[in-house]
LOROVO-463148 format. One record per residue: residue number from 1; x, y, z of N, C-alpha, C, O in turn. Coordinates in pm, 1 decimal, padded with zeros to 6 digits. Layout:
REM residues N
NODE   k     n_xx     n_yy     n_zz    ca_xx    ca_yy    ca_zz     c_xx     c_yy     c_zz     o_xx     o_yy     o_zz
NODE NUM        X        Y        Z        X        Y        Z        X        Y        Z        X        Y        Z
...
This chain:
REM residues 167
NODE   k     n_xx     n_yy     n_zz    ca_xx    ca_yy    ca_zz     c_xx     c_yy     c_zz     o_xx     o_yy     o_zz
NODE   1  00047.4 -00134.6 -00036.0  00022.1 -00009.5  00021.4  00076.5  00120.9 -00007.8  00154.9  00158.9  00079.1
NODE   2  00057.7  00206.0 -00109.5  00092.9  00333.6 -00117.4  00109.9  00428.1  00012.1  00006.9  00435.3  00079.1
NODE   3  00201.6  00489.8  00052.7  00110.5  00571.5  00207.0  00162.1  00664.3  00224.7  00178.2  00689.3  00344.1
NODE   4  00220.5  00773.9  00118.6  00291.0  00878.0  00085.1  00095.5  00994.9  00110.9  00092.6  01097.0  00179.7
NODE   5  00017.8  00960.3  00065.9 -00069.3  01028.8  00100.1 -00137.2  01102.0  00239.0 -00197.2  01209.5  00242.0
NODE   6 -00099.5  00979.5  00390.0 -00103.3  00972.4  00493.9 -00096.2  01081.3  00577.7 -00000.7  01143.7  00531.2
NODE   7 -00138.6  01144.5  00674.4 -00043.3  01237.4  00718.4  00090.7  01154.7  00785.3  00129.0  01039.8  00763.2
NODE   8  00143.2  01253.5  00870.5  00270.5  01185.8  00922.0  00208.1  01123.4  01020.9  00230.2  01003.1  01006.6
NODE   9  00145.9  01141.5  01107.8  00101.9  01039.5  01270.0  00047.4  00961.9  01216.4  00079.0  00855.9  01270.5
NODE  10 -00043.7  00937.4  01110.7 -00108.7  00809.1  01054.5 -00000.1  00721.5  00925.7 -00011.7  00610.5  00873.7
NODE  11  00074.0  00800.3  00913.7  00212.3  00679.8  00831.6  00300.7  00674.8  00948.4  00386.0  00588.0  00929.7
NODE  12  00311.3  00720.5  01036.8  00385.8  00646.7  01157.1  00302.9  00555.2  01231.7  00366.1  00471.4  01296.0
NODE  13  00193.9  00551.0  01238.2  00125.5  00438.7  01309.1  00119.3  00291.7  01197.0  00153.5  00174.8  01215.2
NODE  14  00064.7  00356.6  01089.4  00066.5  00254.6  00969.8  00256.7  00187.0  01008.1  00273.8  00098.2  01091.6
NODE  15  00317.0  00219.3  00968.2  00438.4  00163.9  00985.1  00433.7  00079.4  01104.8  00443.4 -00043.2  01100.6
NODE  16  00416.4  00158.2  01226.5  00412.6  00036.5  01339.4  00336.0 -00054.9  01349.2  00362.4 -00137.5  01436.6
NODE  17  00196.5 -00078.8  01254.1  00134.6 -00172.6  01264.7  00215.6 -00267.1  01179.3  00233.5 -00380.7  01223.3
NODE  18  00265.0 -00234.6  01065.9  00344.6 -00331.1  00950.0  00455.9 -00392.9  01039.4  00443.1 -00514.4  01054.4
NODE  19  00543.3 -00346.1  01090.9  00657.2 -00372.3  01177.7  00590.2 -00482.4  01290.0  00646.4 -00591.4  01300.8
NODE  20  00483.2 -00456.7  01364.2  00413.3 -00545.5  01420.5  00376.9 -00669.2  01365.5  00383.9 -00779.2  01420.3
NODE  21  00334.4 -00640.2  01243.6  00238.4 -00776.9  01156.8  00362.1 -00816.4  01115.7  00323.4 -00923.7  01069.2
NODE  22  00473.1 -00817.4  01096.0  00550.3 -00908.5  01034.8  00633.5 -00972.1  01129.3  00684.5 -01076.4  01088.6
NODE  23  00670.4 -00926.0  01283.1  00695.2 -00993.8  01412.7  00610.9 -01107.3  01415.8  00658.0 -01215.3  01451.6
NODE  24  00485.3 -01096.2  01381.0  00366.6 -01208.9  01395.5  00347.0 -01254.9  01290.3  00233.5 -01229.8  01249.7
NODE  25  00431.4 -01336.9  01197.1  00347.0 -01343.1  01048.0  00229.2 -01469.4  01044.5  00264.8 -01578.7  01088.7
NODE  26  00132.5 -01458.7  01008.2  00046.4 -01571.2  00990.8  00111.7 -01685.8  00908.2  00197.6 -01681.5  00820.1
NODE  27  00064.5 -01758.5  00947.4  00054.8 -01922.8  00944.4 -00004.4 -01918.6  00767.7 -00107.6 -01857.4  00739.9
NODE  28  00069.1 -01984.6  00671.7 -00008.5 -02004.4  00575.5 -00129.8 -02054.0  00601.0 -00205.9 -01974.4  00546.1
NODE  29 -00176.8 -02116.0  00638.4 -00292.2 -02205.0  00647.3 -00383.8 -02116.9  00740.8 -00338.1 -02058.4  00839.0
NODE  30 -00489.2 -02112.7  00711.0 -00580.2 -02050.1  00753.1 -00752.9 -02114.0  00802.0 -00841.7 -02044.0  00850.6
NODE  31 -00757.8 -02196.2  00785.1 -00827.9 -02327.5  00826.0 -00938.3 -02379.2  00740.7 -01045.6 -02438.0  00754.1
NODE  32 -00865.7 -02332.2  00650.7 -00935.9 -02392.3  00483.5 -00920.4 -02500.0  00426.2 -00806.1 -02491.6  00381.3
NODE  33 -00975.9 -02631.9  00387.9 -00907.1 -02748.4  00335.4 -00969.6 -02740.4  00199.7 -01083.3 -02771.9  00164.5
NODE  34 -00843.9 -02678.6  00114.2 -00858.4 -02705.5 -00050.3 -00809.9 -02825.9 -00104.1 -00777.3 -02896.3 -00008.6
NODE  35 -00792.2 -02875.4 -00194.6 -00761.0 -02964.5 -00229.6 -00630.0 -02998.1 -00264.8 -00593.6 -03115.5 -00272.0
NODE  36 -00526.1 -02862.7 -00296.9 -00386.5 -02888.6 -00272.4 -00373.2 -02902.1 -00084.6 -00308.3 -02998.2 -00043.3
NODE  37 -00425.5 -02820.3  00003.7 -00427.9 -02863.1  00128.3 -00391.8 -02957.7  00176.4 -00304.9 -02980.8  00260.5
NODE  38 -00511.4 -03062.7  00082.0 -00556.5 -03172.1  00136.3 -00451.2 -03286.9  00108.8 -00435.1 -03388.9  00175.7
NODE  39 -00391.6 -03252.0  00008.9 -00327.8 -03367.9 -00067.3 -00150.4 -03324.3  00030.4 -00110.9 -03431.0  00077.3
NODE  40 -00091.9 -03256.9  00051.2 -00021.7 -03163.3  00103.9 -00039.0 -03241.8  00298.2  00051.1 -03291.5  00365.9
NODE  41 -00158.1 -03226.6  00327.5 -00154.2 -03270.2  00460.1 -00134.9 -03417.3  00455.6 -00069.2 -03454.6  00552.8
NODE  42 -00171.6 -03519.0  00371.1 -00173.8 -03651.3  00371.4 -00017.5 -03664.8  00378.9  00049.3 -03707.6  00473.1
NODE  43  00035.4 -03606.1  00225.5  00153.8 -03652.8  00224.4  00247.4 -03646.0  00299.8  00331.0 -03734.6  00317.9
NODE  44  00242.3 -03520.4  00361.3  00319.5 -03454.7  00512.3  00284.6 -03571.0  00635.0  00380.2 -03597.2  00708.0
NODE  45  00158.0 -03641.0  00662.5  00163.7 -03729.5  00762.6  00207.7 -03883.2  00677.8  00267.9 -03967.3  00744.6
NODE  46  00188.4 -03901.3  00590.9  00266.0 -04047.1  00516.4  00399.3 -04047.2  00515.1  00466.4 -04147.5  00539.5
NODE  47  00463.3 -03892.7  00476.0  00613.9 -03895.9  00508.0  00659.0 -03921.4  00669.2  00754.9 -03998.1  00677.8
NODE  48  00628.2 -03891.4  00746.2  00616.3 -03913.9  00902.9  00600.7 -04029.9  00930.2  00659.6 -04078.3  01026.8
NODE  49  00509.4 -04110.6  00844.5  00498.7 -04247.4  00933.4  00317.6 -04237.7  00971.2  00228.2 -04303.6  00918.0
NODE  50  00308.2 -04158.9  01052.7  00190.1 -04119.4  01083.0  00057.3 -04226.7  01056.6  00037.9 -04266.9  00941.8
NODE  51 -00004.5 -04256.9  01133.7 -00199.4 -04357.0  01131.2 -00228.2 -04207.9  01144.7 -00171.9 -04100.3  01164.5
NODE  52 -00391.2 -04282.2  01114.9 -00471.3 -04152.7  01141.7 -00475.7 -04135.3  01251.1 -00458.7 -04015.7  01274.9
NODE  53 -00493.8 -04207.3  01358.0 -00503.7 -04247.2  01514.4 -00380.4 -04163.4  01598.2 -00401.9 -04092.2  01696.3
NODE  54 -00234.1 -04190.5  01531.7 -00151.6 -04117.0  01608.5 -00154.1 -03938.7  01560.6 -00138.8 -03837.1  01628.4
NODE  55 -00174.7 -03955.1  01446.2 -00225.9 -03754.8  01418.9 -00311.8 -03719.6  01467.1 -00295.0 -03614.5  01528.9
NODE  56 -00430.3 -03771.1  01470.1 -00538.6 -03743.6  01537.6 -00520.6 -03699.8  01696.5 -00570.5 -03597.7  01744.0
NODE  57 -00438.3 -03797.8  01772.1 -00402.5 -03790.8  01895.9 -00289.4 -03666.3  01937.4 -00272.8 -03614.6  02047.9
NODE  58 -00232.8 -03643.7  01834.2 -00137.5 -03576.1  01807.5 -00172.6 -03401.4  01839.1 -00130.3 -03313.8  01914.6
NODE  59 -00275.2 -03414.8  01731.9 -00367.4 -03266.3  01702.5 -00476.5 -03214.7  01777.6 -00530.1 -03104.0  01779.5
NODE  60 -00510.0 -03389.5  01878.7 -00580.0 -03319.9  01967.7 -00766.8 -03348.2  01900.8 -00858.5 -03287.7  01956.3
NODE  61 -00791.6 -03432.6  01796.3 -00890.1 -03479.4  01727.2 -00901.5 -03603.8  01690.0 -00804.8 -03679.9  01686.8
NODE  62 -01043.0 -03644.0  01651.9 -01089.2 -03814.6  01634.3 -00976.7 -03835.2  01479.7 -00946.0 -03760.1  01387.1
NODE  63 -00948.5 -03951.0  01510.0 -00871.2 -03995.1  01326.8 -00952.7 -03961.6  01240.9 -00916.2 -03930.7  01127.5
NODE  64 -01134.7 -03961.3  01295.8 -01158.5 -03973.9  01162.3 -01218.5 -03831.4  01142.8 -01315.1 -03820.4  01067.2
NODE  65 -01163.6 -03711.5  01211.3 -01143.1 -03590.1  01158.7 -01047.7 -03568.0  01048.9 -01066.9 -03502.7  00946.3
NODE  66 -00917.5 -03646.6  01093.8 -00783.3 -03644.1  00973.7 -00826.2 -03701.8  00876.6 -00777.9 -03655.6  00773.3
NODE  67 -00923.8 -03815.6  00854.4 -00953.1 -03881.9  00706.6 -01031.3 -03801.2  00631.2 -01019.0 -03790.3  00509.2
NODE  68 -01139.3 -03723.8  00720.5 -01204.4 -03623.9  00663.9 -01142.3 -03485.8  00612.9 -01185.3 -03421.8  00516.9
NODE  69 -01031.3 -03450.2  00695.4 -00969.8 -03339.0  00625.8 -00862.3 -03370.1  00485.1 -00820.9 -03286.4  00404.9
NODE  70 -00838.4 -03500.7  00487.5 -00775.4 -03558.3  00380.3 -00833.4 -03594.8  00295.1 -00755.0 -03595.6  00200.2
NODE  71 -00931.7 -03629.9  00262.6 -01052.9 -03666.3  00186.6 -01157.6 -03526.5  00127.4 -01244.6 -03551.9  00044.1
NODE  72 -01143.4 -03415.4  00166.8 -01186.3 -03302.9  00156.1 -01343.8 -03364.6  00227.9 -01427.3 -03296.2  00168.7
NODE  73 -01381.8 -03411.2  00275.6 -01524.4 -03425.8  00378.9 -01551.7 -03318.3  00458.6 -01667.4 -03281.3  00479.1
NODE  74 -01428.3 -03249.3  00518.7 -01458.5 -03115.1  00559.9 -01360.3 -03029.7  00523.2 -01240.2 -03052.5  00508.9
NODE  75 -01454.1 -02875.2  00501.6 -01378.8 -02787.9  00437.9 -01318.0 -02680.0  00530.1 -01254.0 -02582.9  00489.6
NODE  76 -01350.5 -02713.4  00680.3 -01257.2 -02597.8  00745.4 -01236.5 -02700.0  00881.9 -01290.4 -02809.3  00899.3
NODE  77 -01130.1 -02620.9  00983.3 -01132.0 -02675.3  01102.0 -01159.6 -02559.7  01182.7 -01185.3 -02447.8  01138.4
NODE  78 -01151.0 -02601.5  01335.7 -01142.2 -02469.5  01467.9 -01077.5 -02439.3  01433.6 -01020.2 -02468.4  01328.6
NODE  79 -01054.1 -02350.2  01525.7 -00984.1 -02203.8  01543.6 -00891.5 -02259.5  01635.6 -00780.7 -02205.9  01639.2
NODE  80 -00918.3 -02377.3  01727.7 -00838.3 -02444.9  01810.8 -00744.0 -02517.8  01755.8 -00629.6 -02524.1  01800.7
NODE  81 -00786.8 -02581.2  01649.6 -00664.5 -02680.1  01580.0 -00587.4 -02636.4  01469.5 -00490.6 -02701.2  01429.6
NODE  82 -00635.5 -02498.9  01402.5 -00555.2 -02420.8  01309.6 -00396.6 -02366.9  01398.6 -00309.1 -02330.7  01320.0
NODE  83 -00376.4 -02363.5  01478.2 -00233.8 -02328.6  01493.7 -00164.4 -02478.2  01483.4 -00068.0 -02482.7  01407.0
NODE  84 -00199.6 -02599.2  01548.8 -00142.4 -02743.4  01559.2 -00089.0 -02733.0  01419.6  00028.3 -02742.9  01383.8
NODE  85 -00252.8 -02699.7  01308.7 -00196.3 -02764.4  01160.1 -00115.0 -02722.8  01138.4 -00018.1 -02794.5  01113.3
NODE  86 -00101.4 -02559.3  01133.8 -00006.3 -02494.1  01076.2  00146.0 -02531.9  01135.8  00252.6 -02540.7  01074.7
NODE  87  00126.0 -02544.6  01231.1  00271.8 -02611.1  01308.1  00292.6 -02726.8  01246.1  00393.2 -02728.5  01175.1
NODE  88  00237.5 -02811.3  01249.9  00243.9 -02955.2  01180.6  00284.3 -02966.6  01043.6  00355.8 -03059.3  01005.4
NODE  89  00228.6 -02849.0  00945.5  00258.4 -02854.8  00813.3  00416.3 -02797.0  00782.9  00493.4 -02826.4  00691.6
NODE  90  00433.6 -02695.8  00905.9  00554.3 -02626.7  00833.9  00671.9 -02716.5  00910.1  00784.8 -02670.5  00927.2
NODE  91  00635.5 -02840.8  00951.0  00750.8 -02945.0  01059.9  00806.8 -02888.9  01192.4  00917.7 -02920.4  01235.4
NODE  92  00754.2 -02835.7  01230.7  00760.9 -02767.8  01422.2  00793.0 -02879.6  01481.7  00900.0 -02890.4  01541.5
NODE  93  00700.5 -02982.7  01472.9  00684.8 -03063.9  01553.3  00762.5 -03240.8  01475.4  00748.9 -03354.4  01520.8
NODE  94  00833.1 -03198.5  01360.1  00870.3 -03337.2  01340.0  00982.1 -03417.5  01425.0  00972.2 -03535.2  01459.6
NODE  95  01084.2 -03335.8  01450.3  01214.5 -03391.6  01528.8  01120.8 -03502.0  01638.4  01123.5 -03623.6  01657.6
NODE  96  01024.4 -03364.6  01706.1  00951.3 -03496.7  01846.2  00852.1 -03621.1  01783.5  00812.8 -03721.1  01843.6
NODE  97  00831.4 -03590.5  01675.9  00691.7 -03694.5  01592.4  00841.7 -03817.1  01585.4  00855.9 -03919.9  01651.6
NODE  98  00910.2 -03773.7  01509.4  01069.6 -03878.2  01450.2  01114.9 -03970.8  01551.4  01146.1 -04089.1  01537.0
NODE  99  01113.5 -03869.1  01701.1  01153.3 -03953.9  01845.1  01120.3 -04057.1  01835.8  01179.2 -04165.0  01830.5
NODE 100  00951.5 -04006.6  01831.5  00883.6 -04138.3  01882.6  00797.5 -04222.9  01836.9  00705.6 -04282.5  01893.1
NODE 101  00847.0 -04223.5  01694.9  00813.2 -04330.4  01605.4  00802.6 -04461.1  01631.1  00899.2 -04518.8  01681.2
NODE 102  00710.7 -04515.3  01608.2  00729.4 -04645.8  01656.4  00680.5 -04736.7  01792.8  00657.3 -04854.7  01819.2
NODE 103  00679.9 -04596.0  01866.4  00622.4 -04600.2  02022.6  00460.4 -04618.4  02026.2  00382.9 -04524.0  02010.6
NODE 104  00430.6 -04718.6  02043.2  00299.2 -04778.7  02074.7  00194.4 -04691.5  02119.9  00078.0 -04709.3  02084.2
NODE 105  00242.6 -04561.5  02226.6  00160.6 -04459.5  02239.9  00135.0 -04396.8  02154.9  00016.3 -04368.1  02139.5
NODE 106  00202.6 -04363.0  02091.1  00227.3 -04283.7  01936.6  00116.7 -04328.6  01842.2  00035.8 -04253.9  01787.2
NODE 107  00125.4 -04481.0  01829.1  00062.4 -04536.6  01702.4  00078.0 -04536.3  01583.5 -00009.6 -04571.5  01504.5
NODE 108  00202.1 -04493.0  01548.3  00273.2 -04443.5  01432.2  00277.7 -04575.9  01340.9  00243.0 -04689.1  01374.6
NODE 109  00318.9 -04542.0  01241.1  00323.5 -04694.1  01155.1  00497.6 -04701.0  01154.1  00583.9 -04613.3  01158.3
NODE 110  00502.0 -04845.3  01146.7  00667.6 -04864.2  01120.4  00750.2 -04766.6  01048.8  00687.0 -04694.3  00971.8
NODE 111  00876.6 -04747.6  01056.1  00997.3 -04725.7  00973.8  00955.8 -04767.4  00817.1  00914.7 -04883.3  00813.3
NODE 112  00956.8 -04699.2  00683.7  00983.3 -04728.0  00594.9  01093.7 -04836.8  00553.7  01210.6 -04806.6  00577.4
NODE 113  01068.4 -04953.6  00497.5  01173.9 -05075.3  00480.1  01257.6 -05019.5  00372.4  01215.1 -04951.2  00279.2
NODE 114  01389.1 -05056.6  00394.4  01508.1 -05007.7  00300.0  01474.4 -05059.4  00154.1  01397.7 -05155.3  00146.1
NODE 115  01524.4 -05004.8  00040.3  01497.0 -05052.0 -00076.6  01576.5 -05182.6 -00079.8  01514.3 -05270.9 -00138.8
NODE 116  01689.7 -05218.4 -00035.8  01696.7 -05368.9 -00040.1  01629.9 -05466.9 -00009.7  01612.0 -05571.8 -00071.6
NODE 117  01574.6 -05417.1  00131.9  01497.7 -05549.2  00148.1  01334.4 -05561.6  00096.0  01255.2 -05652.7  00119.9
NODE 118  01309.8 -05415.0  00002.7  01190.4 -05420.3 -00073.0  01218.7 -05525.3 -00193.1  01138.5 -05607.1 -00238.3
NODE 119  01371.9 -05499.6 -00239.5  01373.6 -05562.2 -00343.9  01404.6 -05729.8 -00335.9  01403.2 -05811.1 -00428.3
NODE 120  01432.9 -05751.0 -00192.6  01426.7 -05898.6 -00119.0  01257.9 -05938.5 -00151.5  01213.5 -06027.1 -00224.4
NODE 121  01195.4 -05851.2 -00079.7  01051.6 -05871.4 -00071.2  01027.7 -05973.7 -00229.2  01014.4 -06091.5 -00262.4
NODE 122  01033.6 -05839.0 -00289.2  00986.8 -05860.0 -00465.0  01025.9 -05955.8 -00537.6  00967.7 -05995.2 -00638.7
NODE 123  01146.2 -06008.4 -00483.0  01208.1 -06088.0 -00556.0  01122.9 -06203.5 -00504.2  01067.6 -06271.8 -00590.3
NODE 124  01101.3 -06240.2 -00355.7  01064.9 -06342.2 -00331.9  00895.0 -06361.0 -00381.9  00839.2 -06463.0 -00422.3
NODE 125  00853.8 -06258.8 -00367.3  00686.3 -06252.3 -00445.4  00690.3 -06297.0 -00565.1  00614.7 -06385.1 -00606.1
NODE 126  00789.3 -06234.2 -00641.3  00802.2 -06308.7 -00815.6  00833.0 -06474.6 -00825.1  00756.0 -06546.5 -00888.7
NODE 127  00904.1 -06507.3 -00784.2  00893.3 -06647.7 -00733.0  00769.9 -06737.3 -00706.7  00711.1 -06816.8 -00780.0
NODE 128  00746.8 -06694.3 -00562.4  00601.3 -06763.0 -00580.4  00510.8 -06729.3 -00684.5  00443.9 -06825.0 -00723.4
NODE 129  00498.0 -06664.1 -00718.3  00410.4 -06579.2 -00814.8  00432.6 -06745.3 -00968.0  00344.2 -06816.6 -01015.4
NODE 130  00604.7 -06744.6 -00999.8  00656.1 -06797.8 -01122.0  00584.1 -06973.1 -01067.3  00524.2 -07037.5 -01153.4
NODE 131  00595.0 -07016.4 -00962.7  00551.7 -07123.3 -00922.3  00393.9 -07153.3 -00882.6  00353.5 -07259.1 -00834.4
NODE 132  00324.1 -07052.4 -00909.2  00162.5 -07066.6 -00939.2  00107.0 -07286.2 -00964.4  00025.9 -07354.2 -00901.6
NODE 133  00165.8 -07308.9 -01038.2  00125.0 -07415.2 -01092.8  00180.8 -07538.9 -01025.0  00149.8 -07654.4 -01054.1
NODE 134  00291.6 -07490.7 -00904.3  00369.2 -07598.4 -00805.0  00285.3 -07557.1 -00714.6  00282.7 -07434.3 -00722.8
NODE 135  00191.9 -07605.9 -00605.4  00216.7 -07577.6 -00434.6  00270.0 -07639.1 -00383.6  00287.7 -07616.1 -00264.0
NODE 136  00319.6 -07739.2 -00437.5  00424.2 -07815.9 -00348.5  00554.3 -07747.9 -00336.9  00616.5 -07741.0 -00230.8
NODE 137  00596.3 -07694.5 -00456.1  00697.7 -07584.6 -00474.8  00705.5 -07442.8 -00391.2  00797.6 -07401.8 -00320.5
NODE 138  00614.0 -07398.3 -00413.6  00520.3 -07278.8 -00344.2  00570.4 -07290.7 -00172.7  00637.3 -07216.7 -00100.5
NODE 139  00497.8 -07429.1 -00150.2  00551.5 -07442.3  00013.8  00640.5 -07453.5  00078.8  00656.2 -07438.9  00200.0
NODE 140  00727.0 -07489.9 -00027.1  00901.3 -07525.8  00005.3  00933.9 -07382.3  00019.1  00951.2 -07344.2  00134.8
NODE 141  00947.7 -07280.9 -00090.7  00991.7 -07221.9 -00107.1  00919.8 -07094.7  00009.6  00980.6 -06987.7  00008.8
NODE 142  00855.2 -07099.8  00059.9  00796.4 -07060.8  00168.6  00897.3 -07060.5  00318.6  00961.0 -06973.7  00378.4
NODE 143  00875.2 -07185.8  00336.2  00930.5 -07281.4  00433.0  01061.6 -07240.2  00461.7  01098.3 -07210.9  00575.4
NODE 144  01154.5 -07236.1  00332.6  01341.4 -07213.9  00312.9  01313.9 -07041.7  00338.8  01405.4 -06987.9  00401.2
NODE 145  01201.8 -06952.9  00298.8  01196.9 -06851.0  00340.9  01229.5 -06804.9  00450.1  01323.4 -06729.8  00476.4
NODE 146  01091.4 -06883.7  00568.9  01088.7 -06854.8  00680.8  01240.7 -06897.5  00738.2  01306.8 -06822.1  00809.6
NODE 147  01276.5 -07004.4  00703.9  01388.4 -07070.7  00801.5  01523.0 -06975.7  00771.9  01613.6 -06984.3  00854.8
NODE 148  01539.6 -06892.8  00667.4  01652.5 -06814.5  00627.4  01635.9 -06700.1  00706.8  01735.1 -06632.4  00733.9
NODE 149  01494.8 -06660.4  00759.1  01499.6 -06560.4  00793.4  01551.9 -06582.1  00951.1  01644.2 -06518.1  01001.5
NODE 150  01466.8 -06694.4  01023.7  01487.2 -06719.3  01105.9  01635.3 -06758.7  01162.1  01666.0 -06745.8  01280.7
NODE 151  01726.6 -06810.6  01056.9  01851.3 -06832.8  01076.9  01931.0 -06710.8  01093.1  02023.1 -06701.3  01174.3
NODE 152  01885.7 -06599.3  00997.8  01951.5 -06458.4  01006.3  01936.5 -06386.7  01152.7  02033.7 -06347.9  01217.6
NODE 153  01778.2 -06372.9  01201.8  01805.3 -06336.4  01356.6  01853.1 -06392.8  01437.3  01905.2 -06322.6  01524.0
NODE 154  01859.9 -06502.5  01450.0  01961.6 -06578.3  01532.7  02075.6 -06522.0  01548.2  02115.9 -06477.3  01655.6
NODE 155  02147.8 -06519.5  01422.4  02273.0 -06482.1  01395.3  02290.3 -06372.1  01459.6  02367.3 -06368.2  01555.6
NODE 156  02209.9 -06245.7  01410.3  02198.9 -06106.8  01476.8  02194.2 -06093.9  01607.4  02283.7 -06037.1  01670.1
NODE 157  02082.9 -06148.3  01665.6  02109.0 -06184.1  01827.6  02245.3 -06237.8  01849.8  02331.6 -06151.0  01861.8
NODE 158  02269.3 -06313.2  01854.9  02407.0 -06386.9  01888.8  02513.9 -06206.2  01884.6  02562.3 -06125.6  01963.9
NODE 159  02501.8 -06224.6  01756.9  02575.6 -06084.1  01767.0  02583.3 -05947.2  01841.4  02677.0 -05871.3  01866.4
NODE 160  02408.6 -05943.4  01875.1  02425.5 -05817.8  01925.7  02483.1 -05885.0  02091.3  02569.6 -05824.3  02154.5
NODE 161  02425.7 -06004.0  02139.5  02478.2 -06041.9  02277.5  02588.7 -06044.7  02283.4  02647.6 -06029.0  02390.3
NODE 162  02655.2 -06067.8  02158.9  02853.8 -06083.5  02211.8  02889.3 -05943.6  02225.9  02973.3 -05913.0  02310.5
NODE 163  02825.2 -05838.8  02139.7  02860.0 -05710.5  02164.0  02837.7 -05634.7  02268.2  02914.1 -05542.1  02295.4
NODE 164  02719.1 -05666.1  02348.5  02678.0 -05636.3  02468.9  02761.7 -05681.3  02568.0  02780.0 -05624.6  02675.7
NODE 165  02810.6 -05780.3  02532.2  02926.5 -05831.7  02633.0  03070.1 -05811.5  02671.6  03139.8 -05842.9  02768.0
NODE 166  03092.1 -05728.2  02525.7  03204.3 -05682.9  02506.6  03326.7 -05809.9  02461.0  03448.7 -05804.2  02476.3
NODE 167  03268.1 -05888.3  02418.8  03368.7 -05950.0  02332.1  03360.5 -05950.5  02189.4  03448.8 -06004.3  02122.7
């Protein structure tokens, strides 16, 4: 806004108000759920590995409200929720959420599986599908995979026990 036409006193008041407003910037979220916001809200929740219930508890709303916000079934939120939602979207709580991921009280999803683990699972699934006409071999494949995973966990457990004892 051009303020040259204002009186000196009004201009000073206007400048003070502008400085005050800059020191308390409004959050980008003003309580309206448009399609872009819904998509960003969902992306952020999933990126952090949060379930509807976990994010609902964190924001102080019912899990179904989170689902409705994401799916555009609710167009706005209460004034009470706006500040927390804006902080969530800005990433103000990311460290706190990440520190508690996997905590059963938070109700978060497990951390994402690595690309190597996913490649191994995809390979196993492909082999399983190739053996569609041979249920006997499918069963053998699953038994062998289960046994290999069990042996790997036993080795890891033994290694952890050795390193904990200092040997």
